[in-house]
C-alpha positions in Angstrom: 250.1 -37.1 96.2 247.4 -34.5 96.4 245.2 -36.3 98.9 244.9 -33.7 101.7 245.4 -36.2 104.5 248.0 -35.5 107.2 250.6 -38.3 107.6 250.3 -40.2 110.8 252.6 -42.8 112.3 251.3 -44.3 115.6 253.9 -45.0 118.3 255.8 -48.1 117.3 254.2 -48.2 113.9 256.1 -48.9 110.7 257.0 -45.8 108.6 256.9 -46.4 104.9 259.5 -45.0 102.6 256.8 -43.8 100.1 253.1 -43.3 100.5 251.2 -46.6 100.5 247.6 -47.5 100.3 245.4 -50.6 100.2 242.1 -51.8 98.7 239.6 -54.0 100.5 236.1 -55.2 99.7 233.0 -55.4 102.0 232.2 -58.9 103.3 229.3 -60.7 101.6 228.1 -62.2 104.9 228.5 -61.1 108.5 230.8 -64.0 109.4 234.1 -62.5 108.1 233.6 -59.1 109.7 235.9 -59.8 112.7 238.7 -61.1 110.5 238.3 -58.0 108.3 238.6 -55.7 111.3 241.8 -57.4 112.3 243.1 -57.0 108.7 242.3 -53.3 108.8 244.1 -52.8 112.1 247.2 -54.6 110.7 247.2 -52.5 107.6 246.6 -49.3 109.6 249.7 -50.2 111.6 252.0 -49.4 108.6 250.6 -45.9 108.2 248.9 -46.0 104.8 247.7 -42.8 103.2 244.3 -44.3 102.7 242.4 -47.6 102.6 239.8 -47.9 99.8 236.7 -50.0 100.0 234.9 -51.4 96.9 231.2 -50.8 96.4 228.5 -53.4 96.9 228.4 -57.0 97.9 224.8 -56.9 99.0 223.1 -55.3 102.0 221.4 -52.0 102.2 222.2 -48.8 100.2 225.9 -48.9 99.5 226.1 -52.6 100.4 228.2 -53.2 103.4 230.8 -50.8 102.2 229.7 -47.9 104.4 230.0 -50.2 107.5 233.6 -50.9 106.6 234.3 -47.3 105.8 232.9 -46.2 109.2 235.1 -48.7 111.0 238.2 -47.4 109.3 237.2 -43.8 110.1 236.3 -44.4 113.7 238.7 -47.2 114.8 241.9 -46.1 113.0 243.7 -42.9 112.0 243.7 -43.9 108.3 241.6 -42.0 105.6 238.8 -44.2 104.3 238.1 -43.9 100.6 234.8 -45.0 99.1 234.4 -46.6 95.6 231.4 -45.3 93.6 230.2 -46.5 90.3 228.0 -45.1 87.5 226.5 -48.2 85.9 222.9 -48.7 86.9 222.6 -45.5 88.9 220.1 -42.7 88.4 221.2 -39.1 89.1 218.9 -39.1 92.1 220.2 -42.4 93.4 223.8 -41.5 93.0 223.3 -38.1 94.6 221.6 -39.8 97.6 224.4 -42.3 98.0 227.1 -39.6 97.8 225.2 -37.5 100.5 225.0 -40.7 102.7 228.8 -41.1 102.5 229.4 -37.4 103.2 227.0 -37.5 106.2 229.1 -40.4 107.6 232.2 -38.2 107.3 233.7 -39.9 104.2 235.6 -37.3 102.2 237.6 -39.4 99.8 236.1 -41.2 96.8 237.1 -43.3 93.8 234.8 -42.5 90.9 234.4 -45.4 88.5 232.3 -46.1 85.4 231.8 -49.7 86.4 230.8 -52.8 84.3 227.3 -53.6 83.1 225.6 -56.5 84.9 226.4 -59.9 83.5 223.6 -62.0 82.0 221.2 -59.1 81.3 220.3 -58.6 77.6 219.3 -54.9 78.0 220.9 -53.7 81.3 220.1 -50.3 82.6 223.4 -48.4 82.3 222.3 -45.5 84.3 222.0 -41.7 83.9 225.7 -41.1 84.2 227.6 -41.7 81.0 231.1 -41.5 82.4 233.2 -41.4 85.5 234.0 -37.8 84.7 230.3 -37.0 85.2 230.4 -38.9 88.5 233.4 -36.7 89.6 231.3 -33.6 88.9 228.4 -35.0 90.8 230.5 -35.7 93.9 231.8 -32.1 93.7 228.3 -30.8 93.3 227.0 -32.8 96.2 229.6 -31.3 98.5 229.1 -27.8 97.1 225.4 -28.0 98.2 226.5 -28.4 101.8 227.4 -25.6 104.2 230.9 -24.3 103.4 231.8 -24.6 107.1 231.3 -27.0 110.0 230.7 -26.5 113.7 232.2 -28.4 116.5 231.2 -28.0 120.2 233.9 -26.5 122.4 234.4 -28.8 125.5 233.6 -27.1 128.8 231.8 -24.1 127.2 228.1 -24.9 126.9 226.5 -23.7 123.7 229.8 -22.5 122.2 231.0 -23.9 118.9 234.1 -23.7 116.8 233.5 -22.9 113.2 236.0 -24.2 110.6 236.1 -24.4 106.8 234.7 -27.7 105.5 237.5 -29.9 104.0 237.2 -30.4 100.3 236.6 -33.9 99.0 239.4 -35.9 97.4 238.3 -37.7 94.2 240.4 -40.5 92.7 239.8 -42.0 89.3 241.0 -45.1 87.4 243.7 -45.2 84.8 244.6 -48.0 82.4 248.3 -48.3 81.5 247.6 -50.9 78.8 244.2 -49.6 77.8 240.7 -50.3 78.9 239.3 -53.6 77.4 236.6 -51.5 75.7 238.8 -48.8 74.4 238.4 -48.2 70.7 241.6 -46.2 69.9 245.1 -45.9 71.4 244.8 -42.6 73.2 241.2 -43.0 74.4 242.4 -43.8 77.9 244.5 -40.7 78.0 241.6 -38.6 76.7 239.4 -40.1 79.4 241.9 -39.3 82.1 242.2 -35.7 80.9 238.4 -35.4 81.1 238.4 -36.8 84.6 241.1 -34.3 85.6 239.1 -31.4 84.1 236.0 -32.6 86.0 237.9 -32.3 89.3 239.8 -35.5 89.9 242.8 -35.2 92.2 244.4 -38.6 91.9 244.5 -41.5 89.4 245.0 -45.1 90.5 246.0 -47.6 87.8 244.6 -51.0 87.0 247.0 -53.8 87.7 249.9 -54.4 85.3 252.9 -56.8 85.3 255.8 -54.8 83.9 257.2 -51.4 85.2 257.6 -50.2 81.6 253.9 -50.4 81.2 253.4 -47.8 84.0 256.3 -45.5 83.1 255.4 -45.3 79.4 251.7 -44.6 80.3 252.7 -41.8 82.7 255.0 -40.3 80.1 252.2 -40.3 77.5 249.8 -38.8 80.1 252.2 -36.0 81.1 252.8 -35.1 77.4 249.1 -34.9 76.9 248.6 -32.5 79.9 247.7 -34.8 82.8 249.1 -33.3 86.0 247.5 -35.2 88.8 249.5 -38.0 90.5 249.2 -41.4 88.9 249.5 -44.1 91.5 250.4 -47.6 90.4 248.0 -50.4 91.4 249.8 -53.6 92.4 248.1 -57.0 92.8 250.1 -59.9 94.2 249.1 -63.0 92.1 249.4 -66.1 94.3 247.5 -68.7 92.3 246.8 -69.8 88.7 243.1 -69.3 89.4 243.5 -65.7 90.5 245.8 -65.0 87.5 243.2 -66.4 85.1 240.4 -64.3 86.7 242.3 -61.0 86.6 243.3 -61.5 83.0 239.7 -62.2 82.2 238.5 -59.1 83.9 241.3 -56.7 82.9 242.2 -57.9 79.4 245.9 -57.8 80.3 248.3 -60.1 78.3 249.4 -63.3 80.0 252.6 -62.8 81.9 254.2 -66.1 80.7 257.0 -66.5 83.3 254.7 -65.8 86.3 252.0 -68.1 84.8 254.5 -71.0 84.4 256.0 -70.5 87.8 252.6 -70.7 89.5 251.5 -73.7 87.5 254.5 -75.8 88.2 254.7 -75.0 91.9 252.8 -77.7 93.8 252.2 -76.0 97.2 250.1 -73.1 98.3 253.0 -71.7 100.3 255.3 -71.9 97.3 252.8 -70.1 95.1 252.4 -67.4 97.7 256.2 -66.9 97.8 256.3 -66.6 94.0 253.5 -64.0 94.0 255.0 -62.0 96.8 258.5 -62.0 95.1 257.0 -60.9 91.7 255.0 -58.1 93.3 257.9 -57.0 95.5 260.3 -56.8 92.5 257.7 -54.7 90.6 257.2 -52.4 93.6 261.0 -51.9 93.9 261.4 -50.9 90.3 258.4 -48.5 90.5 259.6 -46.8 93.6 263.2 -46.5 92.3 261.8 -45.1 89.0 260.0 -42.3 90.8 256.4 -43.5 91.3 254.6 -41.3 93.8 253.6 -44.3 96.0 252.1 -47.7 95.6 248.5 -49.0 96.0 248.1 -52.6 96.8 245.0 -54.8 96.2 244.8 -56.7 99.4 242.0 -59.2 98.8 241.1 -58.7 102.5 244.3 -60.4 103.6 247.0 -58.3 105.3 249.9 -60.8 105.4 250.6 -61.0 101.7 250.6 -57.3 101.0 252.7 -56.5 104.1 255.2 -59.2 103.0 255.4 -57.5 99.6 256.1 -54.1 101.1 258.7 -55.6 103.5 260.5 -57.5 100.8 260.4 -54.5 98.5 262.2 -52.4 101.2 259.3 -50.0 101.4 258.8 -50.6 105.1 261.5 -49.5 107.5 260.8 -52.4 109.8 258.7 -55.6 109.9 255.2 -55.0 111.2 254.0 -57.2 114.0 251.7 -59.2 111.8 254.5 -60.0 109.3 257.4 -62.3 109.4 260.5 -62.4 107.4 260.6 -65.2 104.9 263.5 -66.2 102.7 261.9 -65.9 99.3 262.8 -67.9 96.2 264.1 -66.0 93.2 261.7 -63.4 92.0 259.9 -63.9 88.8 261.5 -61.4 86.3 259.4 -58.3 85.7 261.3 -57.0 82.7 259.5 -56.0 79.5 257.7 -58.9 77.9 
């Protein structure tokens, strides 16, 4: 992976076999903040390469995202990664937000096009037409800053240490089975090439249910000239309602076996076991097939994603927050 973040494994922490990362979202109200902080600490204990935080959910500029990003940066050794979206943003507003994140010490971003607001007949789509333009804007915002940074030298009043400023990391989205609004087969590959040319350093995929979806997409992307790492995004599906929602948002085809297994299982615990087993089997096949790491959508819960990594054999030992569970047979993840 090209993210320039030194690996770190605290004393007693779990060491993953491959780079791992997680996605969280900012709480909509102050009440869940303490629980989210506990989740962040538990995720940090397995030495992820980064933890990303989605944009919005109310509050001031940047929603509460910046508060979560600051907590990750100040209270853990994990790299925080900020989501940014184009839709509804002016050039001035987007530039101001990027500078706010940079001022807070955030140096990793996920540049997204974003979806138009629901229920608006003529929504303002913003000045930025694509996530590739947002990638360029992030680069430009950092280029306008001083190329070096100064740090005081302890014990020497007035003295500073001058070091080169670290370059930003910019991730972008990739769509193994095509974006729902794609109009031709290779549009997603062409878009990824444009993002790479604009300065993207990593791609993270939307969820998918079959390893062949990922490997076929990577092969097509490489043939077309995409050279940046393409990180598979994995979402443990632990309820029929969540499955319906992600299919609605992503346009993915219904994974019939997983859907049936979740529908016929009567208990919440059983559905969680099914979702963990399915995601773990997918992670195993991706890692064994040469994926450069795995990115897990955590839904602000650490237990499920840590169980997935443990069952997949990615973690060398069980983290303190996790417990070993004898899982039922995994839902097959072979080609549909």
